[in-house]
Biotite code that builds the C-alpha atoms (Angstrom):
import biotite.structure as struc

atoms = struc.array([
    struc.Atom([188.317, 42.479, 57.736], chain_id="A", res_id=1, res_name="MET", atom_name="CA", element="C"),
    struc.Atom([187.858, 44.591, 61.635], chain_id="A", res_id=2, res_name="ARG", atom_name="CA", element="C"),
    struc.Atom([185.556, 46.998, 60.072], chain_id="A", res_id=3, res_name="VAL", atom_name="CA", element="C"),
    struc.Atom([183.894, 44.403, 58.045], chain_id="A", res_id=4, res_name="PHE", atom_name="CA", element="C"),
    struc.Atom([183.475, 42.878, 61.396], chain_id="A", res_id=5, res_name="THR", atom_name="CA", element="C"),
    struc.Atom([181.966, 45.091, 63.353], chain_id="A", res_id=6, res_name="LEU", atom_name="CA", element="C"),
    struc.Atom([179.027, 46.746, 60.467], chain_id="A", res_id=7, res_name="LEU", atom_name="CA", element="C"),
    struc.Atom([177.954, 42.506, 61.263], chain_id="A", res_id=8, res_name="LEU", atom_name="CA", element="C"),
    struc.Atom([177.983, 43.183, 64.397], chain_id="A", res_id=9, res_name="VAL", atom_name="CA", element="C"),
    struc.Atom([176.355, 46.615, 64.781], chain_id="A", res_id=10, res_name="PHE", atom_name="CA", element="C"),
    struc.Atom([174.255, 46.679, 61.194], chain_id="A", res_id=11, res_name="LEU", atom_name="CA", element="C"),
    struc.Atom([171.575, 44.111, 62.477], chain_id="A", res_id=12, res_name="PRO", atom_name="CA", element="C"),
    struc.Atom([171.396, 45.746, 65.672], chain_id="A", res_id=13, res_name="ALA", atom_name="CA", element="C"),
    struc.Atom([171.539, 49.417, 64.633], chain_id="A", res_id=14, res_name="MET", atom_name="CA", element="C"),
    struc.Atom([168.482, 48.150, 61.756], chain_id="A", res_id=15, res_name="ALA", atom_name="CA", element="C"),
    struc.Atom([166.180, 46.924, 65.574], chain_id="A", res_id=16, res_name="LEU", atom_name="CA", element="C"),
    struc.Atom([167.149, 50.341, 67.250], chain_id="A", res_id=17, res_name="ALA", atom_name="CA", element="C"),
    struc.Atom([163.446, 51.731, 65.995], chain_id="A", res_id=18, res_name="HIS", atom_name="CA", element="C"),
    struc.Atom([161.498, 49.206, 67.444], chain_id="A", res_id=19, res_name="GLY", atom_name="CA", element="C"),
    struc.Atom([157.804, 49.025, 66.279], chain_id="A", res_id=20, res_name="ASP", atom_name="CA", element="C"),
    struc.Atom([157.836, 51.723, 64.193], chain_id="A", res_id=21, res_name="ALA", atom_name="CA", element="C"),
    struc.Atom([160.246, 50.852, 61.956], chain_id="A", res_id=22, res_name="ALA", atom_name="CA", element="C"),
    struc.Atom([158.235, 50.867, 59.778], chain_id="A", res_id=23, res_name="TRP", atom_name="CA", element="C"),
    struc.Atom([157.320, 54.059, 59.399], chain_id="A", res_id=24, res_name="ILE", atom_name="CA", element="C"),
    struc.Atom([161.851, 54.638, 59.642], chain_id="A", res_id=25, res_name="GLN", atom_name="CA", element="C"),
    struc.Atom([161.891, 52.043, 56.668], chain_id="A", res_id=26, res_name="HIS", atom_name="CA", element="C"),
    struc.Atom([159.142, 54.202, 54.007], chain_id="A", res_id=27, res_name="ASN", atom_name="CA", element="C"),
    struc.Atom([161.185, 56.877, 52.282], chain_id="A", res_id=28, res_name="PRO", atom_name="CA", element="C"),
    struc.Atom([157.028, 57.550, 51.025], chain_id="A", res_id=29, res_name="ALA", atom_name="CA", element="C"),
    struc.Atom([156.266, 58.983, 54.207], chain_id="A", res_id=30, res_name="TYR", atom_name="CA", element="C"),
    struc.Atom([156.954, 62.564, 54.402], chain_id="A", res_id=31, res_name="LEU", atom_name="CA", element="C"),
    struc.Atom([156.594, 66.301, 56.625], chain_id="A", res_id=32, res_name="MET", atom_name="CA", element="C"),
    struc.Atom([153.129, 67.616, 56.336], chain_id="A", res_id=33, res_name="ARG", atom_name="CA", element="C"),
    struc.Atom([155.405, 70.599, 55.869], chain_id="A", res_id=34, res_name="ILE", atom_name="CA", element="C"),
    struc.Atom([158.863, 70.348, 55.076], chain_id="A", res_id=35, res_name="ALA", atom_name="CA", element="C"),
    struc.Atom([159.057, 67.195, 52.272], chain_id="A", res_id=36, res_name="ASN", atom_name="CA", element="C"),
    struc.Atom([161.456, 65.956, 54.207], chain_id="A", res_id=37, res_name="THR", atom_name="CA", element="C"),
    struc.Atom([160.620, 62.250, 55.715], chain_id="A", res_id=38, res_name="HIS", atom_name="CA", element="C"),
    struc.Atom([158.580, 61.686, 58.678], chain_id="A", res_id=39, res_name="CYS", atom_name="CA", element="C"),
    struc.Atom([160.733, 60.159, 61.233], chain_id="A", res_id=40, res_name="CYS", atom_name="CA", element="C"),
    struc.Atom([163.993, 58.929, 62.461], chain_id="A", res_id=41, res_name="ASP", atom_name="CA", element="C"),
    struc.Atom([165.268, 57.447, 66.108], chain_id="A", res_id=42, res_name="GLU", atom_name="CA", element="C"),
    struc.Atom([163.216, 57.747, 68.857], chain_id="A", res_id=43, res_name="SER", atom_name="CA", element="C"),
    struc.Atom([160.800, 60.388, 66.958], chain_id="A", res_id=44, res_name="HIS", atom_name="CA", element="C"),
    struc.Atom([157.820, 57.798, 66.319], chain_id="A", res_id=45, res_name="CYS", atom_name="CA", element="C"),
    struc.Atom([156.023, 56.613, 68.765], chain_id="A", res_id=46, res_name="HIS", atom_name="CA", element="C"),
    struc.Atom([151.436, 55.039, 69.654], chain_id="A", res_id=47, res_name="ARG", atom_name="CA", element="C"),
    struc.Atom([149.289, 57.226, 70.549], chain_id="A", res_id=48, res_name="VAL", atom_name="CA", element="C"),
    struc.Atom([146.364, 57.455, 72.224], chain_id="A", res_id=49, res_name="PRO", atom_name="CA", element="C"),
    struc.Atom([142.983, 57.580, 70.458], chain_id="A", res_id=50, res_name="ALA", atom_name="CA", element="C"),
    struc.Atom([141.752, 60.337, 71.763], chain_id="A", res_id=51, res_name="ASP", atom_name="CA", element="C"),
    struc.Atom([144.632, 62.190, 71.006], chain_id="A", res_id=52, res_name="PHE", atom_name="CA", element="C"),
    struc.Atom([143.067, 63.218, 67.989], chain_id="A", res_id=53, res_name="VAL", atom_name="CA", element="C"),
    struc.Atom([140.203, 65.414, 66.597], chain_id="A", res_id=54, res_name="ARG", atom_name="CA", element="C"),
    struc.Atom([138.991, 64.146, 63.331], chain_id="A", res_id=55, res_name="ARG", atom_name="CA", element="C"),
    struc.Atom([137.258, 67.544, 61.797], chain_id="A", res_id=56, res_name="THR", atom_name="CA", element="C"),
    struc.Atom([135.400, 67.607, 58.277], chain_id="A", res_id=57, res_name="ALA", atom_name="CA", element="C"),
    struc.Atom([138.679, 68.289, 56.479], chain_id="A", res_id=58, res_name="GLU", atom_name="CA", element="C"),
    struc.Atom([141.609, 66.116, 58.688], chain_id="A", res_id=59, res_name="GLY", atom_name="CA", element="C"),
    struc.Atom([142.317, 65.590, 61.881], chain_id="A", res_id=60, res_name="TRP", atom_name="CA", element="C"),
    struc.Atom([142.883, 67.609, 64.835], chain_id="A", res_id=61, res_name="ILE", atom_name="CA", element="C"),
    struc.Atom([145.673, 66.867, 67.262], chain_id="A", res_id=62, res_name="VAL", atom_name="CA", element="C"),
    struc.Atom([144.726, 67.780, 70.464], chain_id="A", res_id=63, res_name="ARG", atom_name="CA", element="C"),
    struc.Atom([147.863, 69.371, 72.445], chain_id="A", res_id=64, res_name="SER", atom_name="CA", element="C"),
    struc.Atom([148.987, 70.961, 69.489], chain_id="A", res_id=65, res_name="THR", atom_name="CA", element="C"),
    struc.Atom([145.607, 72.331, 67.571], chain_id="A", res_id=66, res_name="GLY", atom_name="CA", element="C"),
    struc.Atom([147.524, 71.449, 64.507], chain_id="A", res_id=67, res_name="GLN", atom_name="CA", element="C"),
    struc.Atom([145.504, 70.478, 61.615], chain_id="A", res_id=68, res_name="VAL", atom_name="CA", element="C"),
    struc.Atom([146.802, 67.129, 59.275], chain_id="A", res_id=69, res_name="PHE", atom_name="CA", element="C"),
    struc.Atom([144.042, 67.578, 56.424], chain_id="A", res_id=70, res_name="LEU", atom_name="CA", element="C"),
    struc.Atom([142.722, 64.427, 54.465], chain_id="A", res_id=71, res_name="ASP", atom_name="CA", element="C"),
    struc.Atom([144.639, 62.580, 51.699], chain_id="A", res_id=72, res_name="GLY", atom_name="CA", element="C"),
    struc.Atom([148.133, 65.687, 51.957], chain_id="A", res_id=73, res_name="ARG", atom_name="CA", element="C"),
    struc.Atom([151.875, 65.716, 53.181], chain_id="A", res_id=74, res_name="GLN", atom_name="CA", element="C"),
    struc.Atom([152.011, 64.202, 56.670], chain_id="A", res_id=75, res_name="GLY", atom_name="CA", element="C"),
    struc.Atom([148.536, 61.803, 56.728], chain_id="A", res_id=76, res_name="LEU", atom_name="CA", element="C"),
    struc.Atom([148.579, 58.560, 56.764], chain_id="A", res_id=77, res_name="TYR", atom_name="CA", element="C"),
    struc.Atom([146.805, 55.086, 57.381], chain_id="A", res_id=78, res_name="GLN", atom_name="CA", element="C"),
    struc.Atom([149.316, 53.396, 59.772], chain_id="A", res_id=79, res_name="SER", atom_name="CA", element="C"),
    struc.Atom([149.714, 49.740, 58.482], chain_id="A", res_id=80, res_name="VAL", atom_name="CA", element="C"),
    struc.Atom([148.587, 48.170, 62.515], chain_id="A", res_id=81, res_name="ASP", atom_name="CA", element="C"),
    struc.Atom([145.413, 48.884, 64.427], chain_id="A", res_id=82, res_name="ASP", atom_name="CA", element="C"),
    struc.Atom([147.643, 51.757, 66.591], chain_id="A", res_id=83, res_name="ASP", atom_name="CA", element="C"),
    struc.Atom([147.097, 55.221, 65.918], chain_id="A", res_id=84, res_name="TRP", atom_name="CA", element="C"),
    struc.Atom([150.782, 56.677, 65.436], chain_id="A", res_id=85, res_name="TRP", atom_name="CA", element="C"),
    struc.Atom([152.806, 60.103, 66.083], chain_id="A", res_id=86, res_name="ALA", atom_name="CA", element="C"),
    struc.Atom([155.808, 62.010, 64.598], chain_id="A", res_id=87, res_name="CYS", atom_name="CA", element="C"),
    struc.Atom([156.973, 64.483, 65.891], chain_id="A", res_id=88, res_name="GLY", atom_name="CA", element="C"),
    struc.Atom([159.259, 66.561, 68.279], chain_id="A", res_id=89, res_name="ALA", atom_name="CA", element="C"),
    struc.Atom([159.454, 68.777, 70.962], chain_id="A", res_id=90, res_name="ASP", atom_name="CA", element="C"),
    struc.Atom([155.159, 69.024, 70.897], chain_id="A", res_id=91, res_name="ASP", atom_name="CA", element="C"),
    struc.Atom([155.612, 69.640, 67.929], chain_id="A", res_id=92, res_name="ASN", atom_name="CA", element="C"),
    struc.Atom([153.710, 66.609, 65.428], chain_id="A", res_id=93, res_name="VAL", atom_name="CA", element="C"),
    struc.Atom([155.193, 66.321, 62.208], chain_id="A", res_id=94, res_name="TRP", atom_name="CA", element="C"),
    struc.Atom([153.226, 63.251, 61.028], chain_id="A", res_id=95, res_name="CYS", atom_name="CA", element="C"),
    struc.Atom([150.108, 61.095, 61.848], chain_id="A", res_id=96, res_name="LEU", atom_name="CA", element="C"),
    struc.Atom([149.453, 57.717, 61.177], chain_id="A", res_id=97, res_name="PHE", atom_name="CA", element="C"),
    struc.Atom([145.843, 57.008, 61.856], chain_id="A", res_id=98, res_name="ILE", atom_name="CA", element="C"),
    struc.Atom([144.335, 53.551, 62.165], chain_id="A", res_id=99, res_name="ALA", atom_name="CA", element="C"),
    struc.Atom([142.825, 52.052, 59.930], chain_id="A", res_id=100, res_name="PRO", atom_name="CA", element="C"),
    struc.Atom([139.212, 51.097, 61.336], chain_id="A", res_id=101, res_name="ALA", atom_name="CA", element="C"),
    struc.Atom([139.056, 55.279, 61.026], chain_id="A", res_id=102, res_name="LYS", atom_name="CA", element="C"),
    struc.Atom([140.977, 55.822, 57.906], chain_id="A", res_id=103, res_name="ALA", atom_name="CA", element="C"),
])
């Protein structure tokens, strides 16, 4: 019974721990551009400014790293809100979410 009570207390908190980027974490279809694994886990996804990337004829380039995300390829997705999002760590962007008006 104690374990069940603990689960009832902690599971909702764990579900909310991801905050505003929870929509990314909860969609298993969002996969990294190189590895066939999910874009994010705890605290790896965050909003970025529109000038974080630069548009090219083939896709988007992350200005700080030079990483290229090609249109129609894994790792580049449309954001569900009007914000730009990036998932990654250590100056390595795994997934990029483009604001709908720019996609």
